[in-house]
PLY file of the C-alpha trace (Angstrom):
ply
format ascii 1.0
element vertex 511
property float x
property float y
property float z
element edge 510
property int vertex1
property int vertex2
end_header
-55.94 -10.75 83.90
-56.62 -13.63 86.28
-59.51 -14.27 88.25
-59.76 -16.84 91.61
-62.67 -17.80 93.62
-62.71 -17.71 97.64
-64.64 -17.65 100.49
-65.18 -14.48 102.50
-64.12 -12.88 104.84
-61.54 -10.07 104.04
-58.49 -10.99 104.40
-54.72 -9.95 104.12
-54.35 -8.19 100.62
-53.07 -4.78 98.33
-56.78 -3.58 97.65
-60.32 -4.52 98.89
-62.76 -3.49 96.71
-66.53 -3.68 98.95
-69.56 -3.26 97.45
-72.26 -0.65 99.69
-75.67 -0.98 99.45
-77.60 2.80 99.97
-79.91 3.22 102.37
-83.76 2.30 101.93
-85.46 4.55 103.73
-84.52 8.71 103.00
-84.43 9.18 106.71
-81.55 6.54 107.17
-77.55 7.38 107.35
-75.50 5.60 105.13
-73.31 3.21 107.53
-70.20 1.28 106.39
-70.47 -2.50 105.44
-70.17 -4.28 108.80
-66.20 -5.89 107.42
-65.17 -2.66 106.85
-66.78 -0.95 109.93
-64.87 -2.91 112.09
-61.65 -2.42 111.12
-62.20 1.08 110.57
-62.34 1.66 114.16
-59.78 -1.10 115.43
-56.94 -0.24 112.56
-57.32 3.10 110.77
-59.08 5.15 113.36
-62.02 6.19 111.93
-60.06 6.69 108.05
-62.84 5.53 106.20
-65.70 7.10 107.84
-64.12 10.41 107.75
-63.58 10.04 103.96
-66.49 8.51 103.50
-68.21 11.34 105.69
-66.48 13.95 103.83
-67.24 13.03 100.27
-70.90 12.79 100.98
-70.58 8.76 99.85
-73.72 7.45 100.05
-73.83 4.02 98.37
-75.67 5.47 95.05
-75.17 4.24 91.84
-71.73 5.03 90.02
-70.39 6.30 93.12
-67.48 5.42 94.61
-64.55 6.30 97.54
-60.84 5.26 96.76
-58.49 5.44 99.35
-55.26 4.25 100.65
-54.59 2.94 104.31
-52.09 3.98 106.85
-52.24 0.66 108.31
-53.21 -3.46 108.69
-53.55 -6.05 106.54
-56.06 -4.49 103.32
-53.52 -1.22 102.26
-56.32 0.18 100.02
-59.88 0.66 99.80
-62.65 1.36 97.51
-65.80 1.61 98.23
-68.49 1.31 95.23
-72.36 1.93 94.89
-74.99 -0.05 94.01
-77.84 1.38 95.24
-81.37 0.28 96.21
-80.64 -3.75 96.48
-84.23 -4.13 95.45
-83.44 -2.42 92.26
-79.98 -3.66 91.33
-79.29 -5.86 87.91
-76.56 -8.06 86.71
-76.04 -5.03 84.68
-75.89 -2.87 87.95
-73.57 -5.10 89.23
-70.90 -5.19 86.43
-71.30 -1.52 85.73
-70.50 -1.45 89.56
-67.85 -3.50 88.96
-65.73 -1.44 86.36
-66.38 1.76 88.52
-64.90 0.06 91.24
-61.63 -1.72 89.38
-61.52 1.79 87.76
-60.56 3.30 91.10
-58.34 0.55 91.71
-56.29 1.08 88.75
-55.80 4.33 89.73
-54.59 3.51 93.20
-51.79 1.55 90.90
-53.27 -1.44 92.59
-52.23 -4.94 91.07
-54.02 -7.56 93.48
-58.05 -6.86 94.29
-60.01 -8.37 97.03
-63.68 -8.13 95.34
-66.21 -8.82 98.22
-69.76 -9.83 96.23
-72.50 -9.02 98.21
-75.72 -11.17 99.18
-78.39 -9.86 96.56
-81.78 -10.95 95.26
-79.93 -12.16 92.20
-79.19 -15.51 90.89
-75.77 -15.65 92.89
-73.95 -18.06 89.65
-75.17 -15.30 87.12
-73.84 -12.52 89.86
-70.41 -14.26 89.80
-70.02 -14.19 86.16
-71.68 -10.70 85.60
-68.55 -9.28 88.01
-66.15 -11.24 86.02
-67.27 -10.40 82.78
-66.87 -6.75 83.89
-63.28 -7.35 85.49
-62.29 -8.74 81.90
-63.82 -6.12 79.55
-62.46 -3.60 81.59
-59.68 -4.64 82.14
-58.73 -4.84 77.92
-56.37 -2.08 76.52
-55.98 -1.67 72.95
-52.63 -0.11 72.67
-51.71 -2.30 69.57
-51.22 0.38 66.68
-49.08 2.59 69.24
-45.15 2.93 69.34
-42.92 1.78 71.78
-42.53 4.58 73.64
-46.02 5.18 73.46
-47.24 1.97 75.02
-44.19 1.90 77.55
-45.96 4.87 78.75
-49.35 3.68 78.64
-48.32 0.44 80.75
-51.93 -0.52 80.17
-54.68 -1.54 83.30
-53.00 -1.97 86.68
-55.13 -4.56 88.02
-53.93 -7.79 86.68
-55.50 -10.31 89.13
-59.03 -10.09 90.95
-60.21 -12.69 94.00
-64.10 -13.03 94.22
-64.76 -13.70 97.99
-68.07 -15.37 97.40
-70.71 -16.47 100.57
-71.57 -19.67 100.46
-68.74 -21.15 97.83
-68.75 -24.13 98.62
-70.02 -26.51 97.86
-71.50 -24.81 95.04
-68.03 -24.07 93.63
-68.20 -26.21 90.42
-71.23 -23.68 89.36
-69.17 -20.95 90.27
-66.40 -22.59 88.10
-68.62 -22.89 85.81
-69.26 -19.00 85.32
-65.86 -17.48 85.35
-65.20 -20.02 82.44
-68.14 -18.83 80.78
-67.14 -15.08 81.83
-64.04 -15.57 80.59
-64.91 -17.30 76.92
-68.00 -14.51 76.69
-65.09 -11.67 77.48
-62.59 -13.41 75.22
-65.54 -13.14 71.95
-65.96 -9.37 72.84
-62.64 -8.59 72.78
-62.08 -10.58 69.50
-65.31 -8.11 68.03
-63.78 -4.87 69.69
-60.28 -5.08 68.10
-61.46 -6.20 64.46
-64.24 -3.05 64.75
-61.03 -0.73 65.91
-58.47 -1.58 63.34
-58.71 0.66 60.28
-59.75 -0.84 57.02
-56.03 -1.13 55.64
-55.39 -3.29 58.39
-59.14 -5.59 58.82
-59.97 -5.90 55.28
-62.10 -8.61 53.72
-59.01 -11.21 53.68
-58.50 -10.33 57.13
-62.44 -11.50 58.13
-62.04 -14.64 56.63
-58.40 -15.29 57.82
-60.33 -14.76 61.55
-62.95 -17.58 60.67
-59.90 -19.90 59.75
-58.46 -19.43 62.58
-61.88 -20.00 64.92
-61.99 -23.32 62.73
-58.77 -24.29 62.94
-58.81 -23.63 66.90
-62.09 -24.86 67.41
-63.10 -27.94 64.72
-65.72 -26.12 63.35
-66.11 -26.13 59.15
-65.32 -23.36 57.29
-65.99 -22.33 53.72
-64.97 -19.03 51.92
-66.63 -18.54 48.60
-64.96 -16.14 46.42
-66.10 -13.64 43.77
-66.60 -16.66 41.08
-68.53 -19.12 43.64
-70.92 -16.19 44.73
-71.52 -15.39 40.86
-72.99 -19.04 40.25
-74.89 -18.98 43.03
-75.94 -15.27 41.88
-74.82 -13.78 44.25
-75.90 -10.06 42.35
-76.56 -7.94 45.33
-73.44 -8.55 47.75
-71.00 -8.56 44.52
-72.26 -5.84 43.02
-71.43 -3.63 46.60
-68.14 -5.63 45.38
-67.63 -4.43 42.17
-65.23 -1.44 42.82
-62.87 -3.10 45.43
-59.78 -3.66 44.27
-59.63 -6.16 47.18
-61.73 -9.90 46.46
-65.03 -10.48 47.96
-65.21 -13.04 50.77
-68.47 -14.99 51.37
-67.64 -16.54 55.24
-69.72 -19.35 55.80
-69.03 -21.16 59.71
-70.11 -24.03 60.76
-70.39 -25.79 64.14
-71.77 -28.53 64.72
-72.28 -31.02 68.37
-69.51 -33.42 68.44
-71.37 -35.88 69.86
-75.49 -36.51 69.57
-78.61 -34.65 67.84
-78.36 -30.61 68.14
-81.58 -29.60 70.19
-81.78 -26.09 67.58
-80.03 -25.32 64.36
-79.50 -21.61 64.42
-77.85 -18.75 61.81
-76.13 -15.45 62.79
-75.56 -13.37 59.45
-73.28 -10.11 59.85
-72.51 -7.38 57.81
-69.38 -7.11 56.80
-68.43 -3.93 55.13
-64.43 -3.66 56.18
-65.05 0.21 54.61
-67.88 2.24 53.04
-66.84 4.99 50.96
-70.63 5.40 50.16
-69.60 4.76 46.34
-70.90 7.48 43.99
-73.31 8.59 46.85
-69.99 9.47 48.44
-69.80 10.26 52.06
-68.91 14.12 52.80
-68.82 14.04 56.52
-65.07 13.98 57.33
-65.68 12.45 60.77
-68.49 10.11 59.35
-66.46 8.86 56.47
-63.32 8.32 59.15
-65.75 6.11 60.73
-66.54 3.53 58.37
-64.20 0.90 59.67
-66.44 0.30 62.00
-69.01 -0.61 59.08
-68.25 -4.47 60.01
-69.60 -4.16 63.43
-71.93 -6.64 63.07
-69.49 -9.54 61.18
-67.23 -8.85 64.19
-69.63 -9.35 66.66
-71.09 -12.71 64.54
-67.32 -13.80 64.36
-66.83 -12.86 68.45
-69.79 -14.98 69.14
-68.16 -17.90 66.98
-65.29 -18.05 68.95
-67.09 -17.81 72.12
-70.03 -20.64 71.20
-67.44 -22.97 70.08
-65.54 -22.70 73.16
-68.70 -23.67 75.11
-69.90 -26.20 72.93
-73.81 -25.68 72.78
-76.04 -28.74 71.60
-77.00 -26.70 68.78
-75.80 -26.39 65.21
-74.49 -22.65 64.50
-74.04 -21.20 61.22
-72.05 -17.46 61.12
-72.67 -15.72 58.00
-70.91 -12.87 56.68
-70.42 -11.41 53.25
-67.29 -9.41 53.41
-66.16 -6.51 51.01
-65.39 -3.26 50.48
-67.66 -0.32 48.99
-65.34 1.97 47.12
-65.35 3.91 44.07
-63.88 3.31 40.73
-64.46 2.71 36.95
-66.64 -0.32 38.00
-68.45 0.45 40.80
-72.28 0.26 40.68
-74.30 3.52 39.69
-77.28 5.24 40.86
-79.99 3.37 38.90
-78.36 0.37 37.70
-80.29 -3.02 38.82
-79.14 -5.89 40.52
-80.36 -9.08 40.37
-80.28 -11.27 44.21
-79.66 -14.45 44.47
-83.35 -15.33 45.31
-83.84 -13.67 42.04
-85.62 -10.37 43.17
-84.48 -7.54 41.13
-83.25 -4.10 43.48
-82.45 -0.56 41.63
-79.93 0.92 42.88
-81.13 4.70 44.35
-78.31 5.29 46.42
-75.14 3.08 46.67
-74.65 4.17 50.35
-77.65 1.82 51.25
-75.14 -1.30 50.75
-75.15 -2.78 53.56
-78.65 -4.20 52.97
-77.84 -5.27 49.72
-74.58 -7.66 50.91
-77.04 -8.83 53.55
-79.52 -9.88 51.03
-77.74 -12.69 49.40
-76.25 -13.61 52.42
-79.76 -14.00 54.56
-81.21 -15.79 51.19
-77.76 -18.47 51.74
-78.89 -18.80 55.58
-82.24 -19.63 54.64
-81.53 -22.39 52.40
-79.67 -23.80 55.30
-82.96 -24.84 56.55
-82.75 -23.30 60.21
-84.91 -22.70 63.10
-84.24 -19.27 62.99
-81.89 -16.46 61.98
-80.80 -13.26 63.00
-78.58 -10.99 61.47
-77.01 -7.64 63.08
-75.66 -4.56 61.14
-74.52 -0.94 61.57
-77.30 -0.24 59.13
-79.03 2.92 59.43
-78.41 6.02 61.13
-81.51 6.50 60.93
-81.50 4.17 63.64
-78.99 6.11 66.15
-81.38 9.33 65.81
-84.44 7.47 66.93
-82.04 5.54 69.62
-78.92 7.11 70.48
-75.77 5.38 70.87
-75.99 2.85 73.05
-79.16 1.33 71.76
-79.30 -1.49 69.00
-82.79 -1.47 67.31
-84.88 -5.09 67.21
-86.76 -5.66 64.13
-89.12 -8.78 63.67
-92.13 -9.60 63.22
-91.97 -13.09 65.40
-93.08 -12.60 68.47
-91.42 -15.64 70.26
-87.95 -14.46 68.90
-88.59 -10.48 70.10
-88.95 -11.88 73.53
-85.80 -14.39 73.16
-83.91 -11.60 72.00
-85.46 -9.28 74.87
-84.24 -12.02 77.68
-80.86 -12.42 76.05
-80.26 -8.95 76.24
-81.89 -8.73 79.48
-79.02 -11.11 80.82
-76.21 -9.68 78.62
-76.79 -6.02 79.52
-76.81 -4.98 75.89
-79.53 -2.60 75.39
-82.39 -3.43 72.64
-85.71 -1.55 71.56
-88.11 -3.21 70.12
-88.97 -1.35 66.58
-91.79 -1.49 64.47
-92.16 -2.89 61.12
-95.21 -1.02 59.89
-96.06 -2.96 56.15
-97.56 0.18 54.66
-93.87 1.84 54.45
-93.04 -0.93 52.44
-94.43 1.26 49.44
-91.75 3.67 50.06
-89.04 0.76 48.41
-91.24 0.61 45.43
-89.80 0.93 42.18
-90.90 1.82 38.67
-88.08 -0.32 36.89
-87.48 -2.98 39.20
-89.09 -5.31 42.16
-87.89 -3.04 44.79
-85.44 0.12 45.36
-82.29 -0.14 48.33
-83.98 2.31 49.58
-86.78 4.34 50.55
-88.07 7.82 51.55
-86.00 9.20 54.71
-88.72 9.62 57.11
-88.66 5.94 59.04
-85.39 4.97 56.98
-84.79 1.86 59.52
-88.29 0.68 59.50
-87.94 0.61 55.47
-84.28 -0.56 55.62
-85.44 -4.28 57.80
-88.42 -4.35 55.47
-86.08 -4.15 52.44
-84.27 -7.25 54.49
-87.16 -8.80 55.10
-87.98 -9.36 51.34
-85.12 -11.69 51.42
-86.47 -14.57 54.03
-89.32 -16.33 53.05
-90.85 -18.77 55.64
-87.96 -18.89 58.53
-87.88 -16.74 61.46
-85.72 -13.65 61.31
-84.65 -10.99 63.26
-82.63 -7.92 62.56
-80.70 -6.12 64.97
-79.54 -2.45 63.78
-76.25 -1.78 65.57
-75.13 1.49 63.94
-75.16 3.03 67.48
-73.35 0.94 70.45
-70.24 -0.69 68.33
-68.41 2.30 69.36
-68.14 5.00 72.24
-66.22 7.99 72.48
-66.12 8.01 76.63
-65.45 5.55 78.97
-68.63 4.16 80.14
-68.98 1.16 82.26
-66.92 -1.86 81.30
-66.30 -0.39 77.54
-63.55 1.51 77.03
-63.56 4.17 74.84
-63.98 2.53 71.48
-64.84 -0.56 70.08
-67.17 -2.03 72.28
-68.06 -5.44 71.07
-71.33 -5.06 71.27
-73.71 -7.81 70.13
-71.71 -11.19 71.35
-72.74 -11.63 74.77
-76.39 -11.24 73.88
-75.96 -13.57 70.90
-74.51 -15.84 73.12
-77.16 -16.09 75.53
-79.73 -16.35 73.35
-77.96 -19.39 71.78
-77.72 -20.85 75.16
-81.14 -20.21 76.30
-82.33 -21.70 73.17
-80.58 -24.61 74.05
-82.28 -24.75 77.69
-85.30 -24.78 76.64
-85.20 -26.91 74.02
-83.37 -29.53 76.71
-86.20 -28.98 78.87
-88.86 -30.22 76.35
0 1
1 2
2 3
3 4
4 5
5 6
6 7
7 8
8 9
9 10
10 11
11 12
12 13
13 14
14 15
15 16
16 17
17 18
18 19
19 20
20 21
21 22
22 23
23 24
24 25
25 26
26 27
27 28
28 29
29 30
30 31
31 32
32 33
33 34
34 35
35 36
36 37
37 38
38 39
39 40
40 41
41 42
42 43
43 44
44 45
45 46
46 47
47 48
48 49
49 50
50 51
51 52
52 53
53 54
54 55
55 56
56 57
57 58
58 59
59 60
60 61
61 62
62 63
63 64
64 65
65 66
66 67
67 68
68 69
69 70
70 71
71 72
72 73
73 74
74 75
75 76
76 77
77 78
78 79
79 80
80 81
81 82
82 83
83 84
84 85
85 86
86 87
87 88
88 89
89 90
90 91
91 92
92 93
93 94
94 95
95 96
96 97
97 98
98 99
99 100
100 101
101 102
102 103
103 104
104 105
105 106
106 107
107 108
108 109
109 110
110 111
111 112
112 113
113 114
114 115
115 116
116 117
117 118
118 119
119 120
120 121
121 122
122 123
123 124
124 125
125 126
126 127
127 128
128 129
129 130
130 131
131 132
132 133
133 134
134 135
135 136
136 137
137 138
138 139
139 140
140 141
141 142
142 143
143 144
144 145
145 146
146 147
147 148
148 149
149 150
150 151
151 152
152 153
153 154
154 155
155 156
156 157
157 158
158 159
159 160
160 161
161 162
162 163
163 164
164 165
165 166
166 167
167 168
168 169
169 170
170 171
171 172
172 173
173 174
174 175
175 176
176 177
177 178
178 179
179 180
180 181
181 182
182 183
183 184
184 185
185 186
186 187
187 188
188 189
189 190
190 191
191 192
192 193
193 194
194 195
195 196
196 197
197 198
198 199
199 200
200 201
201 202
202 203
203 204
204 205
205 206
206 207
207 208
208 209
209 210
210 211
211 212
212 213
213 214
214 215
215 216
216 217
217 218
218 219
219 220
220 221
221 222
222 223
223 224
224 225
225 226
226 227
227 228
228 229
229 230
230 231
231 232
232 233
233 234
234 235
235 236
236 237
237 238
238 239
239 240
240 241
241 242
242 243
243 244
244 245
245 246
246 247
247 248
248 249
249 250
250 251
251 252
252 253
253 254
254 255
255 256
256 257
257 258
258 259
259 260
260 261
261 262
262 263
263 264
264 265
265 266
266 267
267 268
268 269
269 270
270 271
271 272
272 273
273 274
274 275
275 276
276 277
277 278
278 279
279 280
280 281
281 282
282 283
283 284
284 285
285 286
286 287
287 288
288 289
289 290
290 291
291 292
292 293
293 294
294 295
295 296
296 297
297 298
298 299
299 300
300 301
301 302
302 303
303 304
304 305
305 306
306 307
307 308
308 309
309 310
310 311
311 312
312 313
313 314
314 315
315 316
316 317
317 318
318 319
319 320
320 321
321 322
322 323
323 324
324 325
325 326
326 327
327 328
328 329
329 330
330 331
331 332
332 333
333 334
334 335
335 336
336 337
337 338
338 339
339 340
340 341
341 342
342 343
343 344
344 345
345 346
346 347
347 348
348 349
349 350
350 351
351 352
352 353
353 354
354 355
355 356
356 357
357 358
358 359
359 360
360 361
361 362
362 363
363 364
364 365
365 366
366 367
367 368
368 369
369 370
370 371
371 372
372 373
373 374
374 375
375 376
376 377
377 378
378 379
379 380
380 381
381 382
382 383
383 384
384 385
385 386
386 387
387 388
388 389
389 390
390 391
391 392
392 393
393 394
394 395
395 396
396 397
397 398
398 399
399 400
400 401
401 402
402 403
403 404
404 405
405 406
406 407
407 408
408 409
409 410
410 411
411 412
412 413
413 414
414 415
415 416
416 417
417 418
418 419
419 420
420 421
421 422
422 423
423 424
424 425
425 426
426 427
427 428
428 429
429 430
430 431
431 432
432 433
433 434
434 435
435 436
436 437
437 438
438 439
439 440
440 441
441 442
442 443
443 444
444 445
445 446
446 447
447 448
448 449
449 450
450 451
451 452
452 453
453 454
454 455
455 456
456 457
457 458
458 459
459 460
460 461
461 462
462 463
463 464
464 465
465 466
466 467
467 468
468 469
469 470
470 471
471 472
472 473
473 474
474 475
475 476
476 477
477 478
478 479
479 480
480 481
481 482
482 483
483 484
484 485
485 486
486 487
487 488
488 489
489 490
490 491
491 492
492 493
493 494
494 495
495 496
496 497
497 498
498 499
499 500
500 501
501 502
502 503
503 504
504 505
505 506
506 507
507 508
508 509
509 510
């Protein structure tokens, strides 16, 4: 999709997308925006007003009207509700944009003029949000469909969007920068989507390593891929314990971005869980739906690699380390048994009481590795527990951290990205549930509070560095079209990670 900036008002074009606010006072009736009302009266004989009345459109969120016009300079029109202007958020604007462009797609519009309203939102941020939504809703993943099927589904019809921005001049450079950020945000998110959506026979640990190499080559990053022998030399017994049953070699991925010039303002590590398939091991997953979706168990790794691609393109003045311990959790005579004891790279011993709690084992060694880099903060993302999905549903990630400053930073980043997170407790008394008779700790605790004990397990592998864990098991996949997310992989986490890093850069540059 091509994105352009232009000055209002609406001019001649195929399709116009116009945002509408709902009446603030319930006693008032909805009024068409002036730019449409005037045209409706002069050119369309009141057709738009008639359709609006028939469909009882009131400018409320998640509502829209789409119609073809009989004459005039605009041939197709989409009106999209924004609701109360005082309650509008960037995410509300993203979702409204996606709603409108879906309607334009139904009208088979190829070119859309999108008229941005004046709101209380930061106008540059608003342009970025609209552009992100446009690029993400247009993404269609037909890679694995036959040619005849993909020809029948030709993809998203809208190929070009012109954003009409009030007050575009003299701030055009700022708006162009916003388009650039949106384009890179979307590209990283789409990379994550396509990694998560691909089946386990396509995206393997080797594929993730190759993806990291491609990012490194394109953006001049440093890349280090450790194989089994190198991981053994570092004592990564937890990670390698999971990898033993797979015929595919484990790949420990470490990408490093450093600013081209000057000292970095901060030094951060992003760690992603990279299980390209999780059978459950000897504690085999027995639900057919659950095991079929275990291709998504590398959603954290996908987000980290997507963020690496975006941040490398945006070039922040921050040193960044992207870490993924990639493997499969399979079944063989070499695999872990329940009751086995593994030794992680910080010498902590772990009794395996459930081979299906493998992600935390891979993350344990990845977190130890990250802390040894001397970073200012560590953030890990993992499709870690079904318990978090039960607690928060399928749209919200669970945030676990004992660092108040880091928690606030991540909340603010998620507010900007629109990716939902909710802070969960890390109740220290629950750590008793991980006590082992024969080792330092077990890899799972009691069923109640499973997401909490999983975070407490991870905490045992970070000694001093500020650290946060995002359990993203729910929002990495959606079964329905929702806002700018189409059915399938969402690329969740990429934009929040990028916003967090950019906010760290901004905070340090002001001090």
